[in-house]
PyMOL CGO cylinders between C-alpha atoms (Angstrom):
from pymol import cmd
from pymol.cgo import CYLINDER

trace = [
    CYLINDER, 2.72, -10.77, 10.04, 2.08, -7.26, 7.90, 0.3, 1, 1, 1, 1, 1, 1,
    CYLINDER, 2.08, -7.26, 7.90, 0.58, -5.12, 8.93, 0.3, 1, 1, 1, 1, 1, 1,
    CYLINDER, 0.58, -5.12, 8.93, -0.28, -1.48, 7.37, 0.3, 1, 1, 1, 1, 1, 1,
    CYLINDER, -0.28, -1.48, 7.37, -2.34, 1.32, 8.93, 0.3, 1, 1, 1, 1, 1, 1,
    CYLINDER, -2.34, 1.32, 8.93, -3.88, 4.04, 7.34, 0.3, 1, 1, 1, 1, 1, 1,
    CYLINDER, -3.88, 4.04, 7.34, -0.72, 4.69, 4.51, 0.3, 1, 1, 1, 1, 1, 1,
    CYLINDER, -0.72, 4.69, 4.51, -1.34, 7.19, 2.06, 0.3, 1, 1, 1, 1, 1, 1,
    CYLINDER, -1.34, 7.19, 2.06, 0.60, 8.13, -0.69, 0.3, 1, 1, 1, 1, 1, 1,
    CYLINDER, 0.60, 8.13, -0.69, -0.12, 11.04, -3.18, 0.3, 1, 1, 1, 1, 1, 1,
    CYLINDER, -0.12, 11.04, -3.18, 1.58, 11.70, -6.58, 0.3, 1, 1, 1, 1, 1, 1,
    CYLINDER, 1.58, 11.70, -6.58, 0.91, 15.56, -6.75, 0.3, 1, 1, 1, 1, 1, 1,
    CYLINDER, 0.91, 15.56, -6.75, -2.98, 15.82, -6.67, 0.3, 1, 1, 1, 1, 1, 1,
    CYLINDER, -2.98, 15.82, -6.67, -3.47, 12.38, -7.39, 0.3, 1, 1, 1, 1, 1, 1,
    CYLINDER, -3.47, 12.38, -7.39, -3.67, 9.96, -4.50, 0.3, 1, 1, 1, 1, 1, 1,
    CYLINDER, -3.67, 9.96, -4.50, -2.61, 6.93, -5.28, 0.3, 1, 1, 1, 1, 1, 1,
    CYLINDER, -2.61, 6.93, -5.28, -3.20, 5.09, -1.29, 0.3, 1, 1, 1, 1, 1, 1,
    CYLINDER, -3.20, 5.09, -1.29, -5.83, 6.62, 0.77, 0.3, 1, 1, 1, 1, 1, 1,
    CYLINDER, -5.83, 6.62, 0.77, -5.87, 5.22, 4.30, 0.3, 1, 1, 1, 1, 1, 1,
    CYLINDER, -5.87, 5.22, 4.30, -4.92, 1.71, 3.13, 0.3, 1, 1, 1, 1, 1, 1,
    CYLINDER, -4.92, 1.71, 3.13, -5.24, -1.01, 6.07, 0.3, 1, 1, 1, 1, 1, 1,
    CYLINDER, -5.24, -1.01, 6.07, -4.10, -4.44, 5.70, 0.3, 1, 1, 1, 1, 1, 1,
    CYLINDER, -4.10, -4.44, 5.70, -2.99, -7.85, 8.07, 0.3, 1, 1, 1, 1, 1, 1,
    CYLINDER, -2.99, -7.85, 8.07, -1.95, -10.72, 6.57, 0.3, 1, 1, 1, 1, 1, 1,
    CYLINDER, -1.95, -10.72, 6.57, -0.98, -13.80, 8.29, 0.3, 1, 1, 1, 1, 1, 1,
    CYLINDER, -0.98, -13.80, 8.29, 2.29, -15.66, 8.25, 0.3, 1, 1, 1, 1, 1, 1,
    CYLINDER, 2.29, -15.66, 8.25, 1.78, -18.42, 5.62, 0.3, 1, 1, 1, 1, 1, 1,
    CYLINDER, 1.78, -18.42, 5.62, -1.15, -16.43, 4.43, 0.3, 1, 1, 1, 1, 1, 1,
    CYLINDER, -1.15, -16.43, 4.43, -1.31, -16.01, 0.46, 0.3, 1, 1, 1, 1, 1, 1,
    CYLINDER, -1.31, -16.01, 0.46, -2.65, -12.90, -0.62, 0.3, 1, 1, 1, 1, 1, 1,
    CYLINDER, -2.65, -12.90, -0.62, -2.79, -10.89, -4.22, 0.3, 1, 1, 1, 1, 1, 1,
    CYLINDER, -2.79, -10.89, -4.22, -3.42, -7.25, -5.35, 0.3, 1, 1, 1, 1, 1, 1,
    CYLINDER, -3.42, -7.25, -5.35, -5.76, -7.48, -8.35, 0.3, 1, 1, 1, 1, 1, 1,
    CYLINDER, -5.76, -7.48, -8.35, -7.25, -4.48, -9.29, 0.3, 1, 1, 1, 1, 1, 1,
    CYLINDER, -7.25, -4.48, -9.29, -7.33, -1.39, -12.08, 0.3, 1, 1, 1, 1, 1, 1,
    CYLINDER, -7.33, -1.39, -12.08, -4.77, 0.54, -13.59, 0.3, 1, 1, 1, 1, 1, 1,
    CYLINDER, -4.77, 0.54, -13.59, -4.16, 3.40, -10.70, 0.3, 1, 1, 1, 1, 1, 1,
    CYLINDER, -4.16, 3.40, -10.70, -5.64, 1.92, -7.70, 0.3, 1, 1, 1, 1, 1, 1,
    CYLINDER, -5.64, 1.92, -7.70, -2.34, 1.75, -6.08, 0.3, 1, 1, 1, 1, 1, 1,
    CYLINDER, -2.34, 1.75, -6.08, -1.16, -1.63, -6.44, 0.3, 1, 1, 1, 1, 1, 1,
    CYLINDER, -1.16, -1.63, -6.44, 2.74, -1.15, -7.35, 0.3, 1, 1, 1, 1, 1, 1,
    CYLINDER, 2.74, -1.15, -7.35, 2.33, 1.99, -4.87, 0.3, 1, 1, 1, 1, 1, 1,
    CYLINDER, 2.33, 1.99, -4.87, 1.55, 0.05, -1.82, 0.3, 1, 1, 1, 1, 1, 1,
    CYLINDER, 1.55, 0.05, -1.82, 4.52, -2.80, -2.95, 0.3, 1, 1, 1, 1, 1, 1,
    CYLINDER, 4.52, -2.80, -2.95, 7.01, -0.32, -3.18, 0.3, 1, 1, 1, 1, 1, 1,
    CYLINDER, 7.01, -0.32, -3.18, 6.47, 0.97, 0.25, 0.3, 1, 1, 1, 1, 1, 1,
    CYLINDER, 6.47, 0.97, 0.25, 6.42, -2.38, 1.63, 0.3, 1, 1, 1, 1, 1, 1,
    CYLINDER, 6.42, -2.38, 1.63, 9.42, -3.10, -0.01, 0.3, 1, 1, 1, 1, 1, 1,
    CYLINDER, 9.42, -3.10, -0.01, 11.18, -0.33, 1.14, 0.3, 1, 1, 1, 1, 1, 1,
    CYLINDER, 11.18, -0.33, 1.14, 11.23, 1.19, -2.29, 0.3, 1, 1, 1, 1, 1, 1,
    CYLINDER, 11.23, 1.19, -2.29, 9.47, 4.55, -1.47, 0.3, 1, 1, 1, 1, 1, 1,
    CYLINDER, 9.47, 4.55, -1.47, 8.15, 6.41, 1.46, 0.3, 1, 1, 1, 1, 1, 1,
    CYLINDER, 8.15, 6.41, 1.46, 4.40, 6.73, 2.05, 0.3, 1, 1, 1, 1, 1, 1,
    CYLINDER, 4.40, 6.73, 2.05, 3.40, 10.77, 2.67, 0.3, 1, 1, 1, 1, 1, 1,
    CYLINDER, 3.40, 10.77, 2.67, 1.69, 8.69, 5.99, 0.3, 1, 1, 1, 1, 1, 1,
    CYLINDER, 1.69, 8.69, 5.99, 0.89, 5.88, 7.82, 0.3, 1, 1, 1, 1, 1, 1,
    CYLINDER, 0.89, 5.88, 7.82, 2.81, 2.87, 8.91, 0.3, 1, 1, 1, 1, 1, 1,
]
cmd.load_cgo(trace, "trace")
């Protein structure tokens, strides 16, 4: 299971993630879709440990 609680990340004044909450159960297939700048890549970088969040867990 992957649980994300109140994840936040900013790049200067640009807020890439603002209080993201997400639960993905084992065996679920999940995809991120959205416009440029929505925080998809930032979320995956934080989940994989390549980037540290400003806050959240």
